[in-house]
C-alpha positions in Angstrom: 81.6 128.4 138.2 84.3 130.9 138.3 83.7 134.2 140.9 86.5 136.1 142.6 86.6 139.1 144.4 87.6 142.0 142.6 90.3 144.8 143.3 89.7 148.0 145.5 88.6 151.0 143.8 91.5 153.0 142.7 91.9 156.6 142.5 93.1 157.9 138.6 93.1 155.9 135.7 95.9 153.1 136.3 95.9 151.7 139.8 99.4 150.1 141.0 101.1 147.0 139.3 101.1 145.2 142.9 97.1 145.4 142.7 96.7 145.4 138.9 98.7 142.0 138.6 97.1 140.1 141.3 93.5 141.0 140.7 94.2 140.5 136.8 95.4 136.8 137.5 92.5 136.0 139.8 89.6 137.8 137.8 90.8 136.7 134.5 93.8 134.5 133.6 92.9 132.0 136.5 89.6 131.4 135.1 90.9 131.3 131.5 93.8 128.6 132.4 90.7 126.7 134.4 88.7 126.7 131.1 91.5 125.6 128.9 92.2 122.6 131.2 88.5 121.6 131.3 87.3 122.2 127.4 89.2 119.4 125.9 87.7 117.0 128.5 84.1 118.4 128.0 84.7 118.2 123.9 85.7 114.3 124.6 82.7 113.7 126.5 80.4 115.8 124.3 79.0 118.2 126.6 79.9 120.2 129.7 79.2 124.2 131.0 81.6 126.5 132.4 79.5 129.6 134.0 81.6 132.6 135.0 80.2 135.3 137.2 81.6 138.4 136.4 80.1 141.8 136.8 77.5 144.1 135.8 80.4 146.3 134.9 81.0 144.4 131.6 77.8 146.1 129.9 78.3 149.3 131.7 81.7 150.5 133.3 81.6 151.6 137.1 83.7 154.5 137.8 86.6 153.7 140.2 86.5 150.3 139.1 88.3 150.3 135.9 90.8 147.0 137.1 88.0 145.5 137.8 85.7 146.2 134.7 88.8 145.6 132.4 89.6 142.2 134.0 85.8 141.3 134.0 85.6 142.6 130.1 88.5 140.5 129.3 87.2 137.3 130.2 83.9 138.1 129.2 85.2 138.3 125.8 87.5 135.3 125.9 84.3 133.0 127.2 82.2 134.5 124.6 84.4 133.1 121.7 82.1 129.7 120.3 85.3 127.5 120.8 88.1 129.5 122.8 91.2 128.6 121.7 93.8 126.7 125.0 96.3 128.9 126.3 
């Protein structure tokens, strides 16, 4: 199961690079790397599940949480592929 806390609310359209890269990594890149590492083993066994807990913001973005909205939507998009490609 993947879940990480989101970035703080940000005024304006874009947050700082420091906040953005740290939370982008925690909320999207790390879960994708984990899935990429686990999926070949699950495929070899013929079974496996990955559960990503993201946010309701995937369906309806939350004002002031642009960084979180983007990272969680990106992870959901990647994971919703029928067979995500390894990175």
